[in-house]
C-alpha positions in Angstrom: 17.8 1.6 -5.4 17.4 4.5 -3.0 21.0 4.2 -1.9 22.2 4.2 -5.5 20.2 7.4 -6.2 22.0 9.0 -3.2 25.4 7.8 -4.5 24.6 9.1 -8.0 23.8 12.6 -6.5 27.1 12.5 -4.5 29.1 11.6 -7.6 27.6 14.4 -9.6 28.5 16.8 -6.8 32.1 15.4 -6.6 32.4 15.8 -10.4 31.2 19.4 -10.1 33.8 20.0 -7.3 36.6 18.5 -9.5 37.1 15.6 -7.1 36.0 12.8 -9.5 38.7 10.5 -7.9 36.5 10.3 -4.8 33.5 8.9 -6.7 31.6 6.1 -5.0 30.7 2.8 -6.6 27.0 1.9 -6.8 25.6 -0.9 -4.8 24.5 -4.0 -6.6 20.7 -4.4 -6.3 19.9 -8.0 -5.1 16.5 -9.0 -6.5 14.6 -11.3 -4.1 12.9 -14.4 -5.4 10.0 -13.8 -3.0 7.9 -11.1 -1.6 8.8 -10.1 2.0 6.5 -9.0 4.8 3.1 -9.1 3.0 0.0 -9.5 5.1 -1.8 -12.7 4.4 -5.4 -12.6 3.2 -6.5 -14.4 6.3 -4.8 -11.8 8.6 -6.2 -9.0 6.5 -9.8 -10.4 6.9 -9.2 -11.1 10.6 -8.0 -7.5 11.2 -10.9 -5.8 9.3 -13.5 -8.0 10.9 -12.1 -7.2 14.4 -12.2 -3.5 13.7 -15.7 -3.7 12.4 -17.0 -5.9 15.3 -15.6 -3.3 17.7 -17.4 -0.6 15.7 -14.0 1.1 15.0 -15.4 2.5 11.7 -12.6 5.0 10.9 -9.8 2.4 11.1 -11.9 -0.3 9.6 -12.2 1.9 6.5 -8.5 2.9 6.6 -7.6 -0.8 6.2 -10.4 -1.4 3.7 -9.4 1.5 1.5 -5.7 0.5 1.5 -6.4 -3.1 0.6 -9.3 -2.5 -1.9 -7.8 0.4 -3.8 -4.1 -0.3 -3.9 -3.5 3.3 -2.9 -0.2 4.4 -1.3 -0.6 5.8 2.1 0.5 9.2 0.8 -2.4 9.0 -1.7 -4.9 7.7 0.9 -4.6 10.7 3.1 -5.5 13.0 0.1 -8.8 11.2 -0.5 -11.9 13.2 0.2 -15.6 12.4 0.8 -16.3 13.8 -2.7 -14.1 11.0 -4.1 -16.2 8.4 -2.5 -19.3 10.0 -4.1 -17.5 10.0 -7.5 -16.1 6.5 -7.2 -12.5 7.4 -8.1 -9.6 9.7 -7.2 -7.3 11.1 -9.8 -3.6 11.5 -8.9 -1.2 13.6 -10.9 2.2 11.8 -11.1 5.7 13.4 -11.5 5.7 13.0 -15.2 2.4 14.9 -15.5 0.4 11.8 -16.1 -2.9 11.1 -14.4 -3.4 7.9 -12.5 -7.0 7.0 -11.5 -7.5 5.2 -8.2 -10.9 3.4 -8.4 -13.1 2.9 -5.3 -14.9 -0.4 -5.8 -18.7 -0.4 -5.7 -19.1 -2.4 -2.5 -16.6 -0.2 -0.7 -18.3 3.0 -2.0 -21.7 1.7 -0.7 -20.3 0.8 2.7 -18.3 4.1 3.1 -21.3 6.2 2.0 -23.4 4.7 4.8 -20.7 5.4 7.4 -20.2 9.0 6.2 -24.0 9.5 6.3 -24.1 8.3 10.0 -21.3 10.6 11.0 -22.9 13.5 9.0 -19.8 14.1 6.7 -20.5 15.5 3.3 -17.2 17.1 2.4 -13.5 17.3 3.3 -10.7 14.8 3.8 -11.9 11.2 4.4 -9.5 10.3 7.3 -9.0 12.7 10.1 -7.1 12.6 13.4 -8.6 13.3 16.8 -8.2 17.0 16.3 -10.4 16.9 13.2 -7.4 17.5 10.9 -6.1 15.4 8.0 -4.3 12.4 9.4 -0.6 11.9 8.6 1.1 9.0 7.0 3.1 8.5 10.2 -0.1 8.5 12.2 -1.6 5.7 10.1 1.6 3.6 10.3 1.8 3.9 14.1 -1.9 3.2 14.7 -1.7 0.1 12.5 1.2 -1.1 14.5 -0.8 -0.6 17.7 -3.7 -2.7 16.3 -1.3 -5.5 15.3 0.0 -5.6 18.9 -3.6 -5.4 20.3 -4.9 -8.3 18.1 -1.8 -10.5 18.3 -0.7 -10.1 14.6 2.8 -9.9 13.3 3.6 -6.1 13.4 6.1 -6.6 10.6 3.3 -7.3 8.1 0.8 -4.8 9.4 2.0 -1.5 7.9 0.4 0.7 5.1 2.3 -0.6 2.1 1.6 -4.2 3.1 -2.1 -3.7 2.2 -1.0 -2.3 -1.3 0.9 -5.6 -1.8 -2.2 -7.5 -0.7 -4.3 -5.6 -3.2 -2.0 -6.6 -6.0 -1.8 -10.3 -4.9 -5.5 -10.6 -4.6 -6.2 -8.8 -7.9 -3.9 -11.2 -9.8 -5.5 -14.2 -8.2 -9.0 -13.1 -9.3 -8.1 -11.3 -12.6 -4.8 -12.4 -14.1 -3.9 -9.2 -16.1 -0.5 -7.9 -15.0 -0.7 -5.0 -17.6 -3.9 -3.7 -16.1 -2.5 -4.1 -12.5 0.6 -2.1 -13.5 -1.8 0.8 -14.7 -3.9 0.5 -11.5 -0.8 0.7 -9.3 0.8 3.5 -11.2 4.0 1.6 -12.1 6.1 3.1 -14.8 7.4 -0.3 -15.9 5.5 -3.6 -15.9 8.8 -5.2 -14.6 8.0 -3.5 -11.2 4.6 -5.3 -11.2 6.1 -8.7 -12.0 7.1 -9.2 -8.4 3.5 -9.9 -7.5 3.6 -13.0 -9.6 6.0 -14.3 -7.0 4.9 -15.8 -3.7 5.6 -14.5 -0.3 8.2 -16.2 1.8 5.4 -17.6 4.1 3.6 -19.0 1.0 6.8 -20.6 -0.3 7.4 -22.2 3.1 3.8 -23.5 3.2 4.2 -25.1 -0.2 7.5 -26.6 0.6 6.2 -28.1 3.8 3.2 -29.6 2.0 4.8 -30.8 -1.2 8.2 -32.1 0.0 7.6 -35.4 1.8 10.5 -37.4 0.6 
């Protein structure tokens, strides 16, 4: 889809320059029948428990907030201590619409205790070692480091993977795809339908278990 957007822009430019004969054809989008590179619930639980056991509070909460709110990493870094106190974070989307990211009660309680211990009452929630707001790249790299440290598949330990996990877990516990689309900020419910599919690892597990003939 991203490639096609670039091609579309190039074609508009070529039209403008009077070189329409050089127009590029769009690429056919191949829809997969499975979700790729989604962290399993077991690996998510393993990772958060490891971080908690080692008292690595900040990164424990990075993982928890990604998986329990469904926030994009670009949204996560905008969250503030005040949002934890309110229990939600409002994002203004491109179309001028407001999307509300809810912070679940259990996570709010836990995060409030952590913030109280480190004496933080205001400002961005996740900071780097210089006390400045952490970057999306910083989060992605550090998650990769923890994957290597704990022997997890680094291909499934990246920020967006936890957003996928949120969606999968939500549908398993509350099967309302329309509500999930709203929570995730999807323009179309068709985008959300992919979460009704199983990951390639889940498909493999079912095939191995079911097919015995």
